[in-house]
N, C-alpha and C positions, 0 to 999 in steps of 0.2 A: 512140498512145496507147491505152489499151485502151476499150472503150464504158462500162465501169462506171467508171471513171475518169473519163472524160468526166461522166456523170451524177453523180458526186459532186463532182467541181470546180464543177459550175453550181448544184448543190444548196446547194453553201457559199458560193458568189456568190450566190443568192437570198438565204438569212438572213443574209450579211452587210447586204446591201443593205436589207431588214429590218428587220433593229436599227436599221443608222444611219437609216432611213425616220423609224421609231418614236421614237428618240431627237430626231429633228427635229422631231418633233411634240409632243412634250414639251415642247420648249423654245422652240416660237415664245412667241408676245405671247397672253396669255388675253383670251378675247372672248368677247361674247356672243351667247348663241342664242334666239332670242325665236318663243313658240308662240304661236297664235293659233286658237280657233275656226274664224275664217274665213281660214285659213292654209292653205298648199298646201305638201307634203312635199318635192318636186321644187324648191323655193324655196330662194334660200341663208341664211334666217333671221336676217337683219337684222329692224329695228326696221318696216323698208320693207316688207320681204316674209318675214313670217314663216312657221315652219313650223306644221303642221297637228297633229300628233302629239308630245305629248311624248315618246315612245318615241324618235321618229327625232333630236329635239335630243341625247338620250342617247345614240346610235349614233354622233353625230359631236362629243360633248364629249370633250376631255381634260384633263387637270390645271391647275387656276388658271380652268377654264373656269364660264362661270354662265348657268343655262338658267333667262329671264324667261317663266312663263307667265302669259299673257294673261285678262283673266276671263271664266266661263263655265263648261260643266260639260262634264267629259270625260270618258267613258267608255271606261278603256282599263288594261290594267297595266303599269306601267314598270321593268324590270327595266334599272338601269343595268350595262354589259358590261366597264366600267373604272370605277378609281374616279382619286382624286388622289394623289398625292405624301407628301401631309405637310399636320400640322393650318395648314399657312400658306398651299398651295396646294390646297386640294379641288377637287373637282370641285361646286359650289352649284345647286340646283331650289331655285327661289325665288317666290313668285305676285309679281306686277309690285303696286307699292306702292301700297296703298290699293283692290287691285281683289282682288273675291271668287273664287276659284277653287276648283272642287271636283272630285275627280279620287273616280268612284266605282267600287264594282268590281258595278255594276247593270247590266239595263237596263229601259226603258220598254217595259210590256207592257199592249198593248191587245184589242178583239178579244174582252173577259170578255162572257161569253150569259149570259141572267137565267135562274134555276130554279127560283127561289122568293122570298119578300120578303129573307130574309137572304143567301142564297145564289149565286156567280156561279161560272162554268166557263170554265175558257181551254183552248183545246190548241195546244203551243207545239214546232216543230219541233227537233228535238237540234240538229240542223245551227247553232243558236244557241250552244249550247254551245262546239262544238267537242272536242278531247280531254276535257275537263273536266266534268261536270254535276253541279252539287252534287245535285240533287235524287234521284240516285245513289250520294250520298255522306253515309254516317254517321258521325257522330259515336263516338269511338272512341279506344281507349290505356289508356295506364300508368293507374292508377289512378285511373279514369273508374268511379264507383257507381253511377252508374243512368243512365237517359235515351239508351241505347244505339240507339234506333231513330231519335233526333232525328235530323236530316240540316243540312247545312251551310249549304245554299238556307235562304233567307228569304223574304215577301214584306213590302211596303211600300205603306202609303195616305197619301202626304204627310207622306211619310219618318218614320213611327211604325212599327213593327216590328208587323206582326201575331203571334197566338201558332199554332205548329204543333202538331196534336194528331196522337195513333198511330192514327185511324179516320175516315172518310171520314162516319160516321152522326153523329160528332160536329158535323162544321159542316152536313152535311145539317138535322139537327134541332135545330142552336144556338138559341134564344129569347133568351140573354141577352145583356148589354152585351159579352161581350166578345168580340171578333173573334179568329177561328180559321180555319185554312187547314190542306190535305190534300195531296200531291202522289202521282204515281202513275207510275212509268217505264216507256215502253216502248222499240221497238225502233227505231220512228222519232218516236217523239212523246212528250213531256211536257204529263201531263195535273196542272189543279192549280186545286182547289174552295177558294172564301174566302168568308167572309164582310163585306158592303161594307152595314151596315143604314143605310138613307137616304140613301143616294148610290150616283151611277152612275160605276163605277170607269172606265168608259171616258171620261169626263169630268174624272177627277181625275188626279192622279200616286200610279200605279200602279207599281212596279218590282219586281225582285226580283233574286238574289244569279245572277253569272255566272261572278266570276273569282275564284279563290281566294285572291288579292292583291291588293294594288294599288302599293306602293311594295317592291319587296323583289329584292334581285339573285337572277338562276338559280345562281349558283354560291358559294361562300366566298371570303374573302379578295379583295371590293371593296371599298377601305379609303376613308377621309377623302371622305365623301360630306356636306353638308349637306342637309337636306329644311326648307324653312320657309315659313312662310305659308298652308299649304292646309288645304282642308276636303275631310279621307278618311275616306270612309265604304262601308258595303255591301258588304264582304269575305264571301266564302265561307271564312272560315277555318277549320283542324282543330282539334281539342282537343291544347291543346299542355304534355305532360306532362315533365318535366325530363328525361328517358330519349330522347325524339325531337328531330327537326327542330321549330323552333320557328319558324312562319308567323303572321305577323300581319298588320294590314293596312298598319301600314308596320313594318319590318324589316332589321336589320344581316345576316342572314347569316354569322352567326361571322364576324367581319373586324374591325378598328380604326379609331378615332379619328372614328365618326360625331356629327353633331352634328342632333338632332333639334327644331326649336323653333318657337314660335308656330304649331303646327296643331291645328284639330278633328277629329280622331279619333272616329267615333261608325259605333255601328251593327257593330260586328265580331264576327262571330258566334263568338270565342272570345276572342281577345286582340288588344287594340286596338295596339300598342305593342312587339314582341320583343328582347331582345337575347340572342338564344338560340342555344344546337348546331347544330352542322351535322346532316342525317340521312344514316342508315349502314345496312346491314342489321340490326341492332341492335334499331332505331328500335321500341317501345312491344311490345317483348321482354323488358325487367329490370326488371320492379314486384316488386323485394326490394332488402335490403340488400348485398348482394352483386352486384344486376347495378347497380346506378346505382354503385356502387364501380367495375365494372367501366367505366361508362360513362366515368367519371373519367379511367381508367387511360387508354382508347383515346383522350378529348382530349390528355391530354399527349404520345400520340403525333403526334398531329395540330395541333402549333404551339399548345398552349394555355398562353400566355405572355403576358409583358408585352410584348415587343417585338412581335408577331403581334394581341394579340384583346382587346377591349377599351377603356378608357379614351373611353368615347362618354360625349358632353353631351344629356339627354336635358331640357330646357328651355323652361318656360308654353308648356307645351299644354295641352288643355283633351282627357280621354279620359271617353267614357260609353257607356252603353248596351252594354257589352260583355259575351259571355254566361260571359266565366273569370275574366279579368282585363285592367287596365286597361292596367299594364304588368308585362313576366316577362321570366323571363333566366335559364335554366341556363348557368352555367360561361361564357357570353359579356359579364357585365356587370363583370367584373372591372376594380378602376380607373376604376369609372366614375361621376359626378355625375348623380343624377335629381332637381333641383332646381326649385321653384315651380310645379309642376303640378298642376290640378285636376282629380281623377279622383273618378269620382260615377255613380251607378248600375249597378252590376257586379255579376252573375249574375243569380240570379232566374229563370232559362231553363228550359226542358225538361229539361236535362239536370245531374249535380251531380257532381261531383270531389274531390279531394283536392288541388287547383291552384286553387283562386278566391281572390282577393283583389283587392283596388285597385292593390297595388303586392305580387309577388309574384317574390324572386328565391334560387337554390340557389349558394353559393358567390360571394357578396357581397364580395370580395376587398378589402379597402382602397379602397369604396366609400363615397360619402356621400348618405346620404338628407334632402333640406335641402328644410325650408318648401311642403312640398307640401299641398294641401288634397285630405282621402278621406272621402267620405260619401258613406251609403245605396248601400255596398257591402257583400260577404259574405267578411268578411277582414280590411278595412284593410291594414295593413304586414304581411307574412308574411315571415320570412329563414330560411330553408332547407337546415340543410350548411351547413357550411364559412365561416360570414360570421366575418372572421378580420381584425382592422384597420379594420372597420365605424364609420362614426357616425350614428348618427340624429337630426335635430337641428331644432328648430324648426319640426315639426309640425303640424294641426291635424287629428284623427279626429272624428268624431260621428255619430251613426245610423248606423254601421256595426251590421252583422248579425253574430249566433254569434261571432266575435271581433272586438277589435279593433286586437288587436298580437298577434305571434307570432314567438318565436327557439323554433326546433324546431333540437333534439341540434347546438349550436355549442358549441364550444370557445373562442372568443371569441380575443383582447379585442376588444369591441365595448361603447362609448359610445353610451347613451339620454340626449338631454339637452334641456331646455327645450320637451319636446312637451308641447301640452294635447290628451290622449286623455280623448275625454268621451263615447264610447260606453259607455254600464252591460252593458255583457256581460264575456268572458271574456279572457283574457289567456295565452296557451301560453308561459310565460317559464321556468317553473320549473328544467325538465330539460335549459337552458344556462349553459355557464360561463364566468367570464369578461368578467362583466357588470357597466358600472356604470351604475343607475339616479342621474340629478343633474339637480336642480330641474325635476322632469314635476311636472305638475297630472295627476292620475289618476283615473279612476271607475270602471275597470275593476276585476275580480277575478278573482285569479287563478285559471288553471286548478286542480283539485285531485287532479295524478295522483300517481302513488307517487314515491318519494324515488331511484328511478333507472331509467333507460332502458337498457336492454342492448345497442341497435345501435352495431356498433363503427363511429364515423365517423370520417374523417378528419380533421386539423391539419395546416399548411401551416407550413414556415420566413415567418421574417416577410417581410411584402411581397413574397410568391411562389407560385408555384399548384404549385410541387414538394409531393408529399406528407412530412412528416417522419415519423408515424406512425398508430395508430389506438385509439382510445378509447370505452370506453366513457360515459353520459352521466349521472353523479350532481349531487343536487341540491347546491347551495353555491356559492361563489369567485363570488359577488356582494358589492357593496355598492351602498347604497341612502344616498344623502345629500339632505338640504334637500327630499325630496317633500311634497307635500301631495296625499294622498290618503283620496277623497272616497268610498269605499264601503269599506272594509275596511281591515283592519291587515295586518300584513307576518307575522303568524301562522305562514301555510303554510310557511317555512321554519327551524320550531324544531326541526326532526327533520333538517336538513342532512345529508347526507354532508360536507359540506366547509366549513371556515369560512366567515362572511358577514361583512359590515360594514352596520352599520346607525347611520344617526348626523345627525341634525335632522329627520328624518321626523316630520310633523302627520298625524293622522286627524281629520280633522271629518266626520263625517257628516251635518251638520246646513246645511252651507254649499245653499243654493238658488242656483241656476244655470240656463242654456237660452242656445243660439244661433240667433239669428236673423240672417235674410236681410233686406237692406234694399238700396235702389236703386245704392250705393255701397260695397256689400259685406256682410258679415257682422262681428256683434257678438256678443260675451261679455257677459253681462249674467248677474251672481250677485250676493250680498247676504251677505258673510261676518259668520261669529259673532265676538263681542267677542273672543271667546278667540283666534280664528284671529288678529285685529288685532293683537294682545299678540303676536303670534309673530314679531315681525321684530327679532331677536336672531338669527339664522342667522349664522355667518361666511360668509364667501365658501370656496368649494371649488377647494384647487387638483391639479393633477393629479398630483401626485405621493402624493396620499392614497389614489389610486386602487390601489393594491396591483400585483397580476399575474394573468394568467389562466394559473391553474398548471400546466394539461395542455400546455400549447405552451410556456411557460415564458417569458412575452414579459407586458413591461409595457403596463397600462392606462394609456395615456395619447393624448392631444389629436395628429390627425392633423397639425394645423398648426403644429406644435411651441409651441403657446401653456401659459401655465403654470395657469391661472386659467380657471374659468366666469365672466368678469366682464361678462355682458349678459345680459338674460334675453330670451324671445319673441320680443319685441319691440325690441331692441335698446337697450335702457336699462340704463344703466351699474351695476354694482352696487358698495356696497361692502366695503371688506373686513369689517367687519361692519355688523348694522342690517339685513337683507335677511330676506325673509319665503319661507319654504318655498311650492313648485310653478316654474312658471313664467314667473307675470306677476309685479312690483312693483308695490303698489297703497297708497294713502293711505288712513286710516279706517276706518270699520267701517259707514258707509251703501253705500248699492244702488253698486255699481261696473260702470259698462257700458263697453266697452273691444272698437275696430273692430282684429279680428284676423284679417283677410283682403280684401285688396281684391277687387272686381269683376272677372272676369277679361275680359280684352279685348283 
């Protein structure tokens, strides 16, 4: 036998043995891996001999396994090398029950030297950062409009972020109450200057961003991962437009079947949780309609379909203090459910672009966005391009800036029902078609755009990612049933290019309302006018009344096969007749006070 044949034979035998070993490993009984601050990475990972790092457990875990992390602060990046096999057999990462587990993308910094009463300086060896230094990494990318000087680094005093400034003298001469920081990177060291008025940073908890992300696979298609119960914070995440790889503090990285639940995600430089696309050589080089269409076509060649991507569940997380978005996803959120999340204090950073929102999704095909509480964000909920087969239901939005709700250049079908839209801002909804607004309480004004958007955006075959065609975006092909409008009427649709349906809506600008936070949750208090109280005459709205999204030629219908909108925001049953307009059924014309969201815990 020739040498080459011998080598080929051994190579084949090795591959067979390796494949069998992998299969045997996959079929083994699931086990638990324990991780503790006092553990050791050479231990066996049992409850009595835990590992030290979560990443070490990730490298040992196989489908069905559960990684249990015990109380403490872990400063590491977790990059699962493999995923589970199915929803029933995922790899689960979870905080031990009743224990607070923090995973941070930061490191503690001491050795601060006082320069004056307000300003301190520290010098950090670049070896701390390894291959990635956030203070040499600026915010950049498609649809970023300003703040390109900002860095993905951050400085925190007792878990509160300071504000970056573009000039050192702003820090040195600062006499105000706002705490600023500035950085400079040299060949071997990084200098940071920061304001710590009234305190000694060497005696307080001062941290800086070091890692780009906290929980995010290095490669795509790491499927069926569960991330549960962690406090994740302080990541140097990049700007995440729809045309680039979207890296969050927690992110799915172009995969399928993740469950992200019961986590607290805070102080991610750009995005908290991402369900986004993969990266390629076209990242941040496609800031145009044609560019994003090219992104979509390349995604189709990279297995953008129901079999391989999406079907994630993001539920009962609290996401706050992120510069761009709380939850974002371009293409990767198809067939996903985003529910019961609290998203607040998003935006307001030194940078700004056209991707800011509490929840910002592109191509939310057959997605459900349900019972989320979104406040003090710039953008509320923003669904951009290819929103089709999507339902937005029972969400509470208030105190948002610029926009409360946006549907941008979509062709539908889309159902928006039983939401409390209570921010007196704008809604960019006029130039999406195939939309049904049913039983919403609406305080926003419709953005007075023109009557057609010339952008030729894709629409898909039903419940699919395959492109059926492209079309511009004329005003119309919407229906409004039984909505309560607190600020303005629907006259914006008078010159629609396509037909509209308007039935049972009530405009009452005299209704007084407020949203108030109490110890046990959030309350909506309002004083209905006598005329509003007399409007309890509305008939039940049925799915068959909604008609068709005319451009893709698809019925607008409830995704779960239900026939009627027979429950209000609170889950109360509606009658066949005698219902009120808006999201909440109530009785009487005196002051109404109702709990609309529980305290997150």
